[in-house]
C-alpha positions in Angstrom: 14.4 -16.4 -23.4 15.3 -17.3 -19.8 19.1 -16.9 -19.6 21.4 -19.6 -18.2 22.4 -17.1 -15.5 18.8 -16.9 -14.3 18.5 -20.7 -14.3 21.7 -21.0 -12.2 20.5 -18.3 -9.9 17.3 -20.1 -9.2 19.2 -23.4 -8.6 21.7 -21.7 -6.3 19.1 -19.8 -4.2 16.7 -22.7 -3.3 18.9 -24.2 -0.5 19.8 -20.7 0.7 16.1 -19.7 0.8 15.2 -22.8 2.8 17.8 -21.9 5.4 16.7 -18.2 5.5 13.1 -19.0 6.1 14.1 -21.2 9.1 15.7 -18.1 10.7 12.5 -16.0 10.4 11.5 -16.4 14.1 15.0 -15.4 15.2 15.1 -12.4 13.0 11.7 -11.2 14.0 12.5 -11.4 17.7 15.8 -9.7 17.1 14.2 -6.6 15.6 10.7 -6.5 16.9 10.8 -7.8 20.4 8.6 -5.8 22.8 11.5 -5.5 25.3 13.5 -3.2 23.0 13.2 -0.1 20.8 12.3 -1.6 17.4 13.6 1.4 15.5 17.0 1.2 17.1 17.1 -2.6 16.7 16.3 -2.4 13.0 18.8 0.3 12.5 21.5 -1.8 14.2 20.5 -4.8 12.1 20.7 -2.9 8.8 24.1 -1.3 9.8 25.3 -4.8 10.6 24.4 -5.7 7.0 26.4 -2.8 5.6 23.7 -0.1 5.4 24.8 3.5 6.3 22.4 5.8 8.0 21.9 9.1 6.1 21.4 11.3 9.2 20.8 14.5 7.2 17.8 12.9 5.5 16.4 11.1 8.6 13.9 12.7 11.0 11.8 11.6 14.0 9.4 9.8 11.6 11.8 8.9 8.7 14.8 6.6 8.6 16.9 6.7 5.4 19.8 4.3 4.7 22.0 3.4 1.7 24.0 0.3 0.8 26.5 1.0 -2.1 26.6 -1.2 -5.1 29.1 -1.5 -7.9 27.3 0.7 -10.5 25.6 4.0 -10.6 22.2 2.4 -10.8 20.0 2.4 -7.7 17.0 0.5 -6.3 14.8 2.5 -3.9 12.8 0.6 -1.2 10.0 2.4 0.5 8.5 0.9 3.7 5.5 2.6 5.2 6.1 1.3 8.7 4.4 3.4 11.5 4.7 0.6 14.1 8.5 0.8 13.9 8.4 4.3 15.3 6.0 3.7 18.1 7.3 4.1 21.7 5.9 0.6 22.6 6.8 -2.1 20.1 4.4 -5.0 19.3 4.1 -7.4 22.2 5.2 -10.9 21.3 2.6 -13.6 21.6 3.0 -16.3 24.2 3.5 -18.6 21.3 5.1 -17.2 18.2 6.9 -18.9 15.3 6.1 -21.4 12.6 3.1 -23.7 12.8 2.9 -25.8 9.8 3.3 -23.6 6.7 2.6 -20.4 8.6 4.5 -18.0 10.8 2.5 -16.3 13.6 3.6 -13.0 15.1 2.1 -9.5 15.7 2.5 -7.2 12.6 4.2 -9.9 10.5 1.6 -9.7 7.7 2.3 -6.0 7.1 5.5 -4.0 6.7 7.3 -6.0 9.3 7.2 -9.2 7.2 8.1 -7.3 4.0 11.0 -5.6 5.6 12.5 -8.8 6.8 12.0 -10.5 3.4 13.7 -7.6 1.6 16.6 -7.6 4.0 17.1 -11.3 3.8 16.9 -11.2 0.0 19.7 -8.6 -0.1 21.8 -10.6 2.2 21.1 -13.9 0.3 22.2 -12.2 -2.9 25.4 -10.9 -1.4 26.1 -14.3 0.1 26.0 -15.9 -3.3 27.5 -13.1 -5.5 29.3 -10.6 -3.3 28.8 -7.0 -4.3 25.4 -5.7 -5.2 24.9 -4.6 -8.8 23.0 -1.5 -7.6 23.0 0.9 -4.7 20.1 0.1 -2.3 18.3 3.3 -1.0 15.9 2.4 1.8 13.4 4.8 3.3 11.3 3.8 6.3 8.3 6.1 6.8 6.9 6.0 10.3 4.3 8.7 10.0 0.8 7.4 10.4 -0.7 10.6 9.2 -2.7 10.8 6.0 -0.7 13.4 4.2 2.8 13.7 2.8 4.0 16.9 4.5 6.3 14.9 6.7 8.3 14.0 3.6 9.1 17.6 2.9 12.4 17.6 4.9 13.6 14.5 3.1 12.7 15.9 -0.3 14.3 19.2 0.5 17.6 17.6 1.6 17.6 15.1 -1.3 17.1 17.8 -4.0 17.7 17.2 -7.7 19.7 14.3 -8.9 18.3 11.9 -6.3 16.5 9.7 -8.7 16.5 5.9 -8.8 16.1 3.3 -11.5 13.2 1.6 -9.8 11.2 1.7 -6.6 9.5 -1.0 -4.6 6.8 0.0 -2.1 5.5 -2.2 0.7 1.7 -2.5 0.7 0.1 -5.1 -1.5 -0.9 -8.7 -0.9 -0.9 -12.3 -2.2 -4.0 -13.8 -3.6 -6.0 -16.4 -1.6 -4.5 -19.2 -3.8 -0.9 -18.0 -3.2 -0.5 -16.2 -6.5 1.8 -13.2 -5.9 0.4 -9.8 -6.8 1.9 -6.5 -7.5 0.1 -3.2 -7.9 1.1 -0.6 -10.4 -0.1 2.3 -8.3 -1.8 3.6 -5.2 -5.0 5.5 -4.7 -5.1 9.1 -3.4 -7.1 10.2 -0.5 -9.2 13.1 0.8 -10.5 13.6 4.3 -13.1 16.3 5.2 -15.2 17.1 8.2 -18.8 18.4 7.8 -20.2 20.5 10.6 -23.8 21.6 11.0 -24.9 24.2 13.6 -28.5 25.4 14.2 -29.5 27.0 17.6 -27.0 28.2 20.1 -28.2 25.5 22.5 -30.2 22.3 22.7 -33.9 23.2 22.4 -36.8 21.2 23.9 -38.1 18.4 21.6 -41.6 19.8 21.3 -40.3 22.7 19.2 -39.2 20.3 16.4 -41.6 21.9 13.9 -40.2 25.4 14.2 -36.5 24.8 15.3 -33.9 23.5 12.8 -32.3 20.3 13.7 -28.5 20.2 13.1 -28.4 16.4 13.0 -31.2 16.3 10.4 -29.4 18.9 8.2 -26.2 16.9 8.3 -28.0 13.6 7.7 -29.7 15.1 4.6 -26.3 16.3 3.3 -24.7 12.9 3.8 -27.7 11.1 2.1 -27.3 13.3 -0.9 -23.7 12.2 -1.6 -24.5 8.7 -2.8 -27.5 6.8 -4.2 -28.5 3.3 -3.2 -26.4 1.8 -6.0 -23.3 3.4 -4.4 -22.9 6.0 -7.2 -21.3 9.2 -5.9 -23.5 12.2 -6.8 -20.9 15.0 -7.0 -21.0 16.6 -10.4 -17.9 15.7 -12.4 -16.7 13.2 -9.8 -16.2 10.4 -12.4 -15.3 12.6 -15.4 -11.5 12.6 -15.1 -10.8 8.9 -14.3 -7.8 7.7 -16.3 -7.4 3.9 -15.7 -10.4 2.3 -17.4 -8.8 1.3 -20.7 -8.5 -2.2 -22.3 -5.2 -3.0 -20.6 -6.5 -2.3 -17.1 -9.7 -4.2 -17.7 -7.8 -7.2 -19.0 -5.8 -7.3 -15.7 -9.1 -7.5 -13.8 -10.6 -10.2 -16.0 -7.6 -12.4 -15.2 -8.1 -12.3 -11.5 -9.9 -15.2 -9.8 -13.3 -14.7 -8.1 -12.4 -14.4 -4.4 -15.6 -12.8 -3.3 -16.4 -15.5 -0.7 -12.9 -15.4 0.8 -13.1 -11.6 1.0 -16.5 -11.7 2.6 -15.3 -14.2 5.2 -12.2 -12.1 5.9 -14.5 -9.1 6.6 -17.0 -11.1 8.6 -19.8 -10.6 6.0 -22.3 -12.9 4.4 -21.5 -11.3 1.0 -19.8 -8.2 -0.4 -21.5 -4.9 -1.0 -24.3 -5.2 -3.6 -23.4 -8.9 -4.0 -20.4 -8.0 -6.1 -18.4 -10.9 -7.5 -15.6 -11.6 -10.0 -14.8 -8.9 -12.5 -17.4 -6.4 -11.0 -15.9 -6.9 -7.6 -12.4 -6.3 -8.8 -13.4 -3.3 -10.9 -15.1 -1.7 -7.9 -12.2 -2.5 -5.6 -9.3 -1.4 -7.8 -10.6 1.1 -10.3 -13.3 3.1 -8.6 -13.0 5.9 -6.1 -14.8 5.7 -2.7 -16.9 8.0 -0.7 -17.2 6.8 2.9 -18.9 8.2 6.0 -16.3 7.5 8.6 -18.0 9.0 11.6 -21.2 10.8 12.6 -21.9 12.5 15.9 -24.7 14.7 17.2 -24.1 16.7 20.4 -27.3 16.3 22.3 -28.7 14.7 25.5 -31.4 12.8 23.8 -34.0 15.1 25.4 -33.6 18.0 23.0 -33.1 19.0 19.4 -29.4 18.7 18.5 -27.9 22.1 17.9 -24.6 20.7 16.6 -23.6 17.7 14.5 -20.4 16.6 12.8 -19.4 13.9 10.4 -16.1 12.9 8.7 -15.8 11.7 5.2 -13.0 9.8 3.5 -12.5 9.6 -0.2 -10.1 7.1 -1.8 -9.2 8.6 -5.2 -8.0 7.1 -8.4 -5.6 8.6 -11.1 -7.2 11.5 -12.8 -8.7 12.8 -9.6 -7.1 15.3 -7.3 -8.2 15.9 -3.7 -8.4 19.7 -4.2 -10.8 19.3 -7.0 -13.0 16.8 -5.2 -13.1 19.1 -2.2 -14.5 21.9 -4.4 -17.0 19.5 -6.0 -18.2 18.6 -2.5 -18.7 22.3 -1.5 -20.5 23.1 -4.7 -22.7 20.0 -4.3 -23.9 21.2 -0.9 -24.5 24.8 -2.1 -26.7 23.6 -5.0 -28.9 21.6 -2.6 -29.5 24.4 -0.2 -27.1 23.1 2.4 -24.5 25.8 2.0 -24.5 26.6 5.7 -22.8 23.3 6.5 -19.2 23.9 7.2 -16.7 21.9 5.1 -13.2 21.5 6.5 -10.2 19.9 4.9 -8.5 17.2 7.0 -6.0 15.6 4.7 -5.2 15.0 1.1 -3.0 12.7 -1.0 -2.6 12.5 -4.7 -2.8 9.1 -6.5 0.3 7.7 -8.1 0.8 5.0 -10.7 3.2 3.6 -13.3 1.8 3.2 -16.8 1.8 -0.5 -17.7 3.6 0.1 -21.0 6.7 1.5 -19.3 9.6 -0.6 -20.8 11.5 -1.2 -17.6 8.4 -2.1 -15.8 7.6 -4.8 -18.3 11.0 -6.4 -17.9 10.7 -6.3 -14.1 7.3 -7.9 -14.2 8.8 -10.8 -16.3 11.6 -11.3 -13.8 9.3 -11.2 -10.7 7.1 -13.8 -12.3 10.0 -16.3 -12.1 9.9 -16.3 -8.3 6.7 -18.4 -8.0 5.2 -21.4 -9.8 1.9 -19.6 -9.6 1.1 -16.8 -12.1 2.0 -13.3 -11.1 -1.1 -11.1 -11.0 -1.0 -7.5 -12.0 -3.3 -5.0 -10.3 -3.8 -1.5 -11.9 -3.9 0.0 -8.4 -3.7 -1.1 -4.8 -7.0 -0.7 -3.0 -5.3 1.4 -0.4 -3.2 4.6 -0.4 0.3 5.7 0.4 1.8 9.2 0.7 4.3 8.6 -2.0 3.4 10.8 -4.9 6.0 13.6 -4.1 8.6 10.9 -3.5 7.9 9.2 -6.9 8.1 12.6 -8.6 11.5 13.2 -7.1 12.8 9.7 -7.9 11.5 10.0 -11.5 11.2 6.2 -11.9 8.6 3.5 -12.2 7.4 1.8 -9.0 5.2 -1.1 -7.9 3.7 -2.2 -4.6 4.2 -5.6 -3.1 3.7 -7.3 0.3 2.8 -10.5 2.0 -0.6 -10.0 3.4 -3.5 -12.2 2.1 -7.2 -12.3 2.9 -6.8 -15.0 5.6 -3.8 -13.5 7.4 -6.0 -12.1 10.2 -4.0 -8.8 10.5 -4.4 -7.0 13.8 -5.6 -10.1 15.7 -3.8 -12.6 18.0 -3.7 -15.0 15.1 -1.9 -12.7 12.6 0.4 -14.7 10.3 2.0 -15.0 6.9 2.4 -18.0 4.8 6.1 -19.2 4.6 5.8 -19.8 0.9 4.8 -16.2 0.4 7.8 -15.1 2.5 10.1 -17.2 0.4 8.6 -15.9 -2.9 9.1 -12.3 -1.7 12.8 -13.0 -0.9 13.3 -14.6 -4.3 11.6 -11.7 -6.1 14.1 -9.3 -4.7 17.0 -11.5 -5.5 15.8 -11.9 -9.1 15.3 -8.1 -9.3 18.8 -7.5 -8.1 20.2 -10.0 -10.7 18.3 -8.2 -13.4 20.4 -5.1 -12.8 23.6 -7.0 -13.4 25.1 -5.5 -16.6 25.2 -8.8 -18.4 21.5 -9.3 -17.7 20.5 -6.2 -19.7 21.4 -6.1 -23.3 22.8 -3.1 -25.1 19.4 -2.1 -26.4 18.1 -2.0 -22.8 16.0 -5.2 -23.1 16.1 -8.2 -20.8 16.7 -11.7 -21.9 13.3 -13.0 -20.6 10.4 -13.2 -23.0 6.7 -13.7 -22.1 6.6 -17.0 -24.1 9.3 -18.5 -21.9 7.5 -17.9 -18.6 5.1 -20.9 -18.8 3.2 -21.5 -15.6 5.3 -18.8 -13.9 3.8 -16.2 -16.2 1.9 -13.0 -15.8 -1.8 -12.5 -15.6 
């Protein structure tokens, strides 16, 4: 059942949250103003709140801080925040701040907004209850690369015994209708370049019947990778997929059909293949991708191309590994007589996920659901990727991804914004999560006092 402590917490936090949301513009400008170094500003803001910089585990692209709590438990926060480490911060708009129920500012719908919400949540909890029940370990990752090698120094310095009880990662979104969403994992990634070479120089066009065309060779190779129904043709590509059981499918059936909103967000008349509803969600969250990211032929237009290059990106799901898919791609080209095409590794990330039946995860999901009157939606995976698999292995704990983006947030445009209700919900989620770690909130058998039947309209779907 919902404990009286949880009820009191919700009652206490509502006025505090109302005040905190009103200070969002001030906090954003304080940290992310274009007139200052955002990394230094955020560090100063965190230190003001009591966080201590762990210099031995921080690098040019990593910022790691800790805030002690009263127990040996710990909550790890991972913020993938490349903009924080850029030399030039985001330029403030001529008009920034709240308009109606929205807050407009550059970068606010991504890691910036989530960072401010988590920090305000921590401070709101301490304002009400004093000492934190757990130590907060916060890692800001500023590397925009698509591999995890930049984490090696952090992992080496951390070593064994650097685990956590739970990890929150920035990187998911709210639904169109305002329902909060959390993802139980992230996709992996593989990037490759394909290079085709024929003659040593560009040959006159009239010799097209006797001179090989590098651009044609590469085009045929690319065309062989997928059919017109978007099925990847690499042998064994789908054989090792793990997340297609009844539990994962049930999550997707619970999601609303937001195909029209997604299409509008992308500037399309409709989604690929006219996907809607469950089929759309299945493709977006449980299937791997194979995408031609670029294609270039070196030629003047007056001759047969002697060189052509393409880049491919694969988003991979649990059960797939970038190294294996790389080998499948090379074998595929060999079997089709295209073995002369050069295949080069660009980057690789392994998928990471938390099994839905993890006991602590189930308790945390119940608690997070209390933060909103709308049902919390579970996603088996985020549609995107993060370089966190080595980190999660080191922490040896369950994790989820959450954030404040939504399909209408217009990220990357002059009208980028978040919804204030989503911001408030994210703050309250962190407060409730901290409260869950209070010793009297977790029974001697390790179970929490909240049951599914008590969640009502604040339940989980």
